[in-house]
N, C-alpha and C positions, 0 to 999 in steps of 0.2 A: 506335426505342425504344433507351436508353442498357445495351448490356450489363455487368452488375456482376458479377464473376465471385470465387469466396473462393475462391481455389484452395489447396490441400493445402499445399502447400510454401511460398507468401505466409505464408498463416495461421500455421503451425509458425513461420516467423522472426517474424514480428508477437507472436507470442504466448511466443516462449521467453525474452523479458526479463522473462516473469512467474513463471516456471516457481521464481526464486529465491524468492517467495510461496508456497509452500507452507507447508500447515499442519497439525497436530496432524488425524488422520482417525480416524473411528469404521471406516467402512464404504467411501467411498469419498474421493480425495484431493479437495481445495476450494484453486483456486488464490485467495484471496481478494482482493481487493481496498479500495480505502482507503474508511471508513466515509463518509459526509460529514457536516461541522462544524454545527453549528447556524446558521448563517447561511446555508446553503443546505440547505434543506429541500424538500422532496417538492411537484410543482404540484398544484393544488387536485385535488379530484375531480371527475369527470366525469359529467353521467348522460347515458348514450349511450343511441342507439338499439336498443330492446326491453329496458329497464330497467323494474323499478319504481321509485314512487315514495321509495322508500328504499334504491333500488340506488346504488351507484355505482363506478365502473372508477375503478380507484386501477394506480399503474405509471410507472415511469422517464418514461413518457409518458402522456397524460392526454387524448389528440386521437383524432381518427380518422381526423387527416391522416396520406399515406404521400409520403416525397418520394423513396423510391429504390423500385420494385416489379421483382418478376423475379430478385434475385439468386440465384446459382447455386456451389453449390460445385465441382462440378468435376467430379467423381468420383461415380458411382451408388453409390447406398448410403442408409442409415436413420442419422438423426445428431437427437442431442437438443442442444436450443438453447433458450436462457433466458435470461431478467432475474431481476435482485437486487432487491429491495428490503432493505436495512435497518435492524434494530430503533429505529434514532432515525426512521426515515421510518416507520414502522407507529405509534410510539408513539401519538398520539390515538387511533389505532383499537382499541386493545387491548379485549378483550371483545366488538367486532362479530365477526360469521361472514362468514368468506371463501363465498359462496354458487358461487362458476363462474369463468369465465376467458375472457376474450376474446384473439383473436389474430387479425392479418390474413395472408389469400395475395394474391396475383397466378395463380394458377389452381388448380384442386384436386388437391392430393395422395394423393388416395384415403383408404385407414382413416387415422387416427392417433390419438395417445394425451395428453394432459395429466397434467401431474405437479405437484405443489409438494413441495418440500426443507423442512425445516426448521433451518435454521442458526444453530448454539448461540452461543453468547457466546464462548467460545473459539477459534470458527470452524473446527466440525466438524459434518458433516452425518451427520445419520441416517437411515433408509431413511424414503422417501419417505411423509409425512402423507395424503398421497392419489394414486392413479393412477384415471384413468378413459378408458376405450376411448370415439373416435369411429367411427361405423361409414362417413361420409361426409364432404368438406371439400369447399368450392367456394371461388370468388376474392369477395374480400371479406372485410368483416370476419364472425367464428364469435362469436359466442356459446353458449357450452357452459355449462350450466346441475348443478350435481354433485346427485347423487342424494343425496336427504337426508342415508342414513349419512355418507355423506363431508362434508357441512361441518362447518368444524369455526371454534372463535375463535381471536384473533389471541391471540396473548401475549407479557408485558412480555419484553423480552430476546430476544426470538427473531427475526432476520429471515427472508424466504420467496425461497428462488430458484424460480422459477418459471416451466413452459416446456410446450414442445410436442415431439412426434416429428414430425420431418422426412423426406419421405421422397423422393430425386431418381431420377426415371427414368433411363435410357439416352439417351431422347428429349428428355429437360429438358439433359444432357448435350451432343449430339450440336446441341442447336437455341440452344445456349448462353442459354434461358432459363429460370432457376428460378421457384420462388414466395414467395420470402422476401421481406420486407418490413422498409424502415426509416426512421424520418423521426428529424427532428430532429437535433442536433450530437452527436456520438459523448461517454459518459461509462464511469467507471470499474465502472460495473455497469448497461451498459445493454445488455450482447449477451455471454453465454459459449455457448459450445458444448464437448461433453463427447466426448474422445478422447486421444491419446497426441501431444503437440505438443514434446517434446523433456524432458517432468520427470515420464512416467510418465503413465498413462492418469486423467482426472480431470477438473475443469471449467476453462476456461481461461478466463478474459476478453480481447476481443476488442474494436480500436476503428478507427475508419477510417469505417464504412458509415454509425454513426447509434445509434440506439437499435432498437433489436429491437420491433416491431409486436406486444406481448403484455402483457393488464393484469389486475389478478386483477379478479371483482366483488365486491362487499362488502356488504350489507345492515347498515343506519347507522341502523336505528330505536333503538338505546340511545345513541346522542348527542344531544349537547345538543343544543335547539331552537334556541336562538340561540348562537352561539360565534362568535370572531376567533381569528386566529392570526396572529403577527406569523411574517411568509414572507421579508425580506432587511433589512438593515439596512448601512446605509455611510456611511461620514464621510469621507471620501475618505483620505490622506495618516495615517501612521500616529505621524506626529512632527509636531510643534507648539510656534510658539514663544508663552510667554506674552503672553496677552490676542488671540491669532490668533483667525478665526473658523472652526467646525465647515460641511463641508457638509455638511446632516444629508438622508439619505436612506431612506427605510422604504417596505416595502410591505407589507399585509394581508389577510386571505382573509376572507372569511364561511367558517366550515367547520362551520357548522349546518343543519339543517334548513329553517327560515323565514329569509323578510327582515329586516333588520334595518333601522330608522328612525332611530336617531341612539345614540351612544354615548361614551365618553370614552378618549383612549389619553392617554400620558405617557412622559416622558424625566427621565431623573436623571442625574448625574453620583457618583458614587461614592456618598459615605451624606447628600449633600445634598438641599436640601429638592427634591424631583421637582415638575415643572411639567405642571399638567394642559391636557387639548385636548379643546376639545367640536365634536364633530361632527354636525351636524342633515341628513344625506343619508342616501340609502336605498344599501343594498350589498345584492344580491341573496344568494344561496346559491352558493359556488362559486366569485363574482367577484371581483376583486383591484381595493384603493384603493391606494393612495400616498401619499405626506406627503413634504414636503421643507422645509428650512429653510436658504437659502443661508447664513445671515448668524446661526447661531447661537452668540453670544461667549462665548468662555470665562469665567467668574471670576476676575477680577483678582491675585483671592490663593490662585489655584492655586500649588501649589509644584512644582517641575521632577520628573520621574519617572512612574511608570507610573501613570494612572485609566482608569478604567472609565466608559463609556457605555450606560446602559440605556434599551432603548425598548419600552413594554409596554400591556396594555391593562388600563384603568381599570375600566370599567363601561361594559356595557351596557343601554341602555333603566334606568337607574338602578336596576342591580341588579347584585349582586355575579358576578362568574365563578364560573361552574358548574363549567368544565373547566378549571382551569390548565394543561394541558399545550399547551406553545408558546405562551406569551402573553408571554414575555418572550425577548428578544435581548439578548444584550451585548455591547459590540468594547472591546478596548483602546488606547488610543493613550498617546503617550509627550510631557511638556512639558520641552522643553528651554529653558536659556537661551544655551550657548555653542556655536557648532559651529568645525571646523576648515576652512582650506582645500584644498580638493580635491584630491590627487596626481592620481590615477589610479582607475578603475573598474576593482575586484577583481573581475574574474571566475572563479568555480570551475568545473571541465571534473568531473561524477563521472561514472569509467565501469568499466565492470564487460566486462574480453575474452569473458566469456561472452554476453556482447550479442551479436547481427550486427548493429548497427547502429553500431560504435563505428569502425568505418573508413569510413563515411561521414559520422558529425559530425564529425571533424577538419577536413575541408575547410569546412566552413562554418566554424567559427570562425578557421581560417585568413585567411579573407575578412574577419570584423568586424574582426579585430586589423588585415590592412591599411589596413582603411578607416578604421580610429581609433588615432590613434597615445596617445590616453590610456585606456587599457586594458593593464591586467597578467592574462592568462590563467595559469593554473595549474591542470594535470591531477591528480587525486589517484583513483588507482587504489584499488580495494577487494577484489578475487580472483584476485592475480597475483601471483608474488615480485617483480615491481614493486613492490607494495603498502609502502604506508611505517606502520610498525605506528605509530607516533606519531599520524598520520593519521587511524587506524582509523575512531575513535571518532565521527568526523564524518560516516561513512555511517550512523551512526544517529540521526542529528539532521536534516540536513538531503535527502539524495535518496531519493525514496519507491520509484522506478524507475527504471531506467539505459537511456539516457544522460539526464542532466538535469544544469540549473548554474544557479549561483547566484548574482546580483548586488550585491555588494557585502554580501551577507547582507543582505538588505535587504527586508521586505513592502513589497510593492505595492501600492496601495490597490484592493479588492477581492478579492485574492487569501486564500487560505485556509492556503499555506503556500509558506517563502522558497523552494524550490527551483522551478526550469519542467522540464517535462519534453519530450523531443524525438520519442524512438519512433518509429515508420513515415515520421514527416513527414521527416527527413531523407532518405528513399529516394524518396520521393513531390514535395516542393517544396521541394529544399534552396535556391532563390532566395528562393522567401518565407522561408524561418526564419532565411534573413540579414538580410533587413526585420525582422522582426518583434524580433530580437536585437537590429537598430539602432535599433528604435522603445524599446525599455526599456530599451539605455542614455542614449537623448535625456531619457526619462522622469525615469531616476536625475539626471540631470542638476538635478535641482530638491528631490534628497533632502539635506538635509545630513548630516555627513562629521563622524564622531566618533572617529576614531582614525585616526594615521597608521602606516606597517608599512615593515618594511626588506627587501625579499627580497632574500636573494641564492644566486643558480643555484651548482649543484654536484651532484656524484655523492659517494652512499656505500660504504664498499669491500663493504656488502653489495649491493651493484646498482649495480657497475662500469657 
């Protein structure tokens, strides 16, 4: 069995970069991660084992699969671990009751306790909405149902941080085998741990192991019997020439309680006449379907500039939509007529010397520049005496963590931000990171260039 250690020192290093994201607090600090954008919504809810027909398991993960089993902290003690569901991801469940929680363990940890915090819109945490003791735990998924008095309704604008107390014994530490379980790929909200990891005691996000196996159990009785959500919209490159085709790809999910037998979807460019698509195929509850048009031709009279593509649910079995939440996704694209010959790819590396990863990132970009003569690399410091005042505003626009980088300040297809983060990958897989950046440069060769720049190197008097 692969032994997976979450050492306190390594975790502290991993989380220090997030210490800059401390928000106003009510009772305890919350080092908040980024909320997802509209085109990256939660996976469809799962009808898990042991749940009633009107109950669903929802979370950052919706599967019973476990990819990492037996992860351990490496220091005996009791730790609060959790995941976060932002309000945007909970929007379709507003008014539904949270009736329990599920979490997975690879072995018993004895007694435990579940908890749920409400996170306000200003990223503050109040006292726990509920806490409930668990007398015993076992290997596998635990279904813990709340006492009736603890059940509560999901509120608009409220995120939920939920998890359980994890007890690691001396025997676990000595045997190098704990009980924590993870699945899938890490994201900003998939794993939090409470402690002091450099920025004061509070909740810190961590990445690298995947998504903590923890889910809410929600009663969906008051959801519409038949409802579709648009869950993903993709149209290739953000920049299109006039008369160029769009590669449209969208996914949608039956989030209602019953099977749907026919429905209509549609897409629309700006305020032009929408195109309605008829589907006569069965889609079961919680299942996902997709639609693709690789040659959606842009209108010939579309002017240069920014435009909006919307993909939406038009009707279900001939009836208007009952629940409009998440029924439309929109994405912008830019139409251009002229571009310039490319000089070099302009890479901005955003760094903070408060991040322990900066020394590990520099060799990565040194290797990238050595292999690419068409790259111009600029380091933009944001938190030391070396920072250039005129460039500080860029830190409010592009980087959402440190270290991160941009290539030509360009949106890449499928990404929700211009900047890419590096984080602990710099220490774990530096050679792979060189290859990833190289691949992004290769992709950037296909992007149009709209500006030329003249860079002059030198030192200011303030920073000799």
